[in-house]
KEKE-3310 file (N, C-alpha, C; in steps of 0.2 Angstrom, whole numbers, plus 5000, padded with zeros to 4 digits):
npx = (5049:5042:5045:5033:5026:5034:5033:5020:5020:5029:5021:5009:5015:5020:5007:5001:5009:5007:4995:4998:5003:5003:5005:4999:5005:5015:5008:5001:5011:5018:5007:5005:5016:5014:5002:5006:5015:5005:4999:5008:5009:4995:4995:5005:4999:4988:4977:4966:4956:4962:4973:4967:4959:4969:4977:4968:4968:4981:4981:4971:4979:4990:4983:4978:4991:4996:4986:4989:5002:5000:4992:5002:5011:5003:5001)
npy = (5056:5040:5023:5017:5029:5033:5023:5025:5038:5035:5026:5034:5044:5036:5032:5044:5050:5040:5043:5054:5049:5046:5035:5019:5007:5011:5019:5008:5001:5010:5012:5000:4998:5008:5003:4991:4995:5001:4990:4985:4995:4996:4983:4985:4995:4988:4990:4983:4985:4994:4987:4976:4981:4987:4976:4970:4979:4978:4965:4968:4977:4969:4960:4969:4974:4962:4960:4971:4968:4957:4962:4970:4960:4953:4963)
npz = (5095:5092:5087:5081:5077:5067:5058:5055:5049:5038:5031:5028:5020:5008:5004:5001:4991:4981:4976:4968:4957:4939:4931:4932:4936:4944:4954:4960:4965:4974:4983:4988:4995:5005:5011:5016:5026:5034:5038:5047:5056:5061:5067:5077:5085:5089:5081:5074:5063:5055:5051:5044:5033:5026:5023:5014:5004:4999:4994:4984:4976:4972:4964:4954:4949:4944:4934:4926:4922:4914:4904:4898:4893:4883:4874)
capx = (5045:5044:5045:5026:5024:5039:5030:5014:5022:5031:5015:5006:5019:5019:5000:4999:5013:5004:4989:5000:5006:4999:5006:4995:5009:5019:5003:4999:5017:5019:5001:5006:5021:5011:4997:5010:5017:5000:4997:5012:5007:4989:4997:5008:4994:4982:4971:4965:4952:4967:4977:4963:4958:4975:4979:4964:4970:4987:4978:4968:4984:4993:4979:4978:4997:4996:4982:4993:5008:4997:4990:5008:5013:4999:5000)
capy = (5052:5033:5018:5017:5035:5034:5019:5028:5043:5032:5023:5040:5047:5032:5032:5051:5050:5035:5046:5059:5046:5045:5028:5015:5002:5015:5020:5002:4999:5014:5011:4993:4999:5011:4999:4986:4999:5002:4984:4984:5000:4993:4978:4988:4998:4983:4993:4978:4987:4997:4981:4972:4985:4988:4970:4969:4984:4975:4960:4971:4980:4964:4957:4974:4974:4956:4961:4976:4965:4952:4966:4972:4954:4951:4969)
capz = (5090:5093:5081:5079:5074:5061:5053:5052:5044:5032:5027:5026:5014:5002:5002:4998:4985:4976:4973:4963:4951:4933:4929:4936:4939:4950:4959:4964:4969:4980:4987:4991:5001:5010:5014:5020:5032:5038:5041:5052:5060:5064:5071:5083:5089:5090:5078:5069:5057:5050:5048:5040:5027:5022:5020:5009:4999:4997:4989:4978:4972:4969:4958:4949:4946:4940:4928:4922:4919:4909:4898:4894:4889:4878:4869)
cpx = (5047:5043:5038:5024:5028:5036:5024:5015:5025:5025:5011:5009:5019:5012:4999:5003:5010:4999:4991:5003:5001:5000:5003:5000:5013:5014:5002:5005:5018:5013:5002:5011:5018:5006:5001:5013:5011:4997:5001:5010:5000:4991:5000:5004:4988:4976:4969:4961:4957:4971:4973:4962:4964:4978:4975:4966:4977:4985:4976:4974:4988:4989:4979:4985:4998:4992:4986:4999:5006:4995:4996:5011:5009:4999:5006)
cpy = (5044:5029:5018:5023:5035:5029:5022:5034:5040:5029:5029:5043:5043:5032:5038:5051:5046:5039:5052:5056:5045:5038:5023:5009:5005:5017:5014:5000:5003:5013:5005:4994:5003:5007:4993:4989:5000:4996:4983:4989:4998:4988:4980:4992:4994:4987:4989:4980:4990:4992:4977:4975:4986:4982:4968:4973:4981:4969:4962:4974:4974:4961:4962:4974:4968:4957:4966:4973:4960:4956:4968:4966:4952:4957:4969)
cpz = (5091:5086:5077:5075:5067:5056:5050:5047:5038:5028:5024:5020:5008:4999:4998:4991:4979:4972:4968:4957:4945:4930:4934:4940:4945:4955:4963:4968:4975:4985:4991:4997:5007:5014:5018:5026:5037:5041:5047:5058:5064:5069:5078:5087:5091:5087:5072:5063:5052:5047:5043:5033:5023:5019:5014:5003:4995:4992:4983:4973:4969:4963:4953:4945:4942:4933:4923:4918:4913:4903:4894:4890:4883:4872:4865)
residu = (MET:ASN:THR:VAL:GLU:ILE:ILE:GLY:TYR:PHE:ALA:MET:THR:PHE:LEU:ALA:ILE:SER:PHE:LEU:CYS:LYS:ASN:MET:LYS:THR:LEU:ARG:LEU:LEU:ASN:THR:ILE:GLY:CYS:LEU:ALA:PHE:VAL:VAL:TYR:GLY:TYR:MET:LEU:GLU:ALA:TYR:PRO:VAL:MET:VAL:VAL:ASN:ALA:LEU:ILE:VAL:ILE:ILE:ASN:PHE:TYR:ASN:LEU:TYR:GLN:LEU:LEU:GLN:GLU:LYS:GLU:THR:ALA)
# end
């Protein structure tokens, strides 16, 4: 198993585990870790569509995490 495959499996694991979470903050955090790993994976394979879509999901996750933290502060 090479480094690229290890990063791919790492990303896949975090992404899959994130969908098992009931807590949205935990889900977004684990999903972000998985997506960041997929960005690296896509870059290493020169699979730019994989890299771009996961980078966009990271941005969406950061936005949603920010919204969740704002809701918690105002509650």
